[in-house]
C-alpha positions in Angstrom: 35.9 76.9 8.7 36.9 73.9 7.1 35.9 70.0 8.0 38.5 69.5 10.9 38.5 72.8 12.7 34.7 72.3 12.7 34.8 68.3 14.3 37.8 69.8 16.7 35.5 72.4 17.6 32.4 70.0 18.3 34.2 67.3 20.5 35.6 70.3 22.5 32.5 72.2 23.5 31.0 69.2 25.0 32.1 66.7 27.4 30.4 63.4 25.3 30.3 63.7 21.8 28.6 61.0 19.8 29.0 60.9 15.9 26.4 58.5 14.6 24.1 57.6 11.5 20.6 58.9 13.3 19.8 60.6 16.6 19.8 59.4 19.8 16.2 59.2 19.8 16.0 57.4 16.2 19.3 55.8 15.6 19.9 54.4 12.0 22.4 51.6 12.7 22.3 48.7 15.2 25.8 49.9 16.4 25.0 53.8 16.8 21.9 52.2 18.8 24.2 50.1 20.9 26.2 52.7 21.9 23.6 55.2 22.3 22.1 52.5 25.0 25.8 52.2 26.7 26.1 55.6 27.1 22.4 55.7 28.5 23.4 52.9 30.7 25.8 54.6 32.0 23.9 57.6 33.1 24.9 59.9 30.2 21.0 60.7 28.9 22.2 64.1 27.8 25.1 64.2 25.5 25.7 65.8 22.0 25.6 64.0 19.0 26.0 64.4 15.5 23.9 62.6 12.6 26.4 62.1 10.2 23.9 60.8 7.6 22.5 64.6 7.5 26.3 65.9 6.5 28.4 64.0 4.3 30.8 66.2 4.8 31.1 65.4 8.4 31.0 61.7 7.5 34.1 61.6 5.7 35.6 64.4 8.1 35.2 62.1 11.2 36.9 59.6 10.1 40.3 61.2 8.6 40.1 63.6 12.1 40.0 60.3 14.0 41.9 57.9 11.7 38.8 55.5 12.2 36.7 54.0 9.4 33.8 53.4 10.9 30.8 55.5 12.3 29.7 55.7 15.6 32.5 57.4 17.0 32.5 58.4 20.5 34.3 60.7 22.2 34.6 62.1 25.7 36.5 65.5 27.2 37.9 66.0 23.5 39.6 62.8 23.0 38.4 59.8 20.8 37.5 56.4 22.5 36.4 54.3 20.0 33.4 52.8 18.0 30.7 50.4 19.3 32.7 47.6 20.0 35.5 49.3 22.0 32.6 51.3 23.7 31.1 48.1 24.6 34.3 45.8 25.9 34.9 49.3 28.0 31.6 48.8 29.5 32.4 45.7 29.9 35.0 45.8 32.0 33.6 49.1 33.9 35.8 51.5 32.2 33.4 53.2 30.5 31.1 54.4 33.1 34.4 55.6 35.0 35.0 57.5 31.9 31.5 58.8 31.8 31.4 59.7 35.6 34.3 61.5 35.2 33.0 63.5 32.0 29.5 64.5 33.8 31.2 65.6 36.8 33.2 68.1 35.7 
């Protein structure tokens, strides 16, 4: 399985997937930490995460998969949502909460 297939499998196997630096309990960058906090504020305490620092192939592959140059990257129901800034903006408008609620309900 190549890295793109592996990523596709990860984002479709879970309702919510966060590609981040570090882990939810020990984020390794401020943007990853902020995104974890947003997810928790929306009630998503149990979500899949992938530490891109632990796998250089995933770290580069996720940028190609999404055509987005930075990490963290948030996927909900297999769809790319965005990075930390987009998640923060969606949260402030109430959109992220709705998306998370819908993902958790299904």
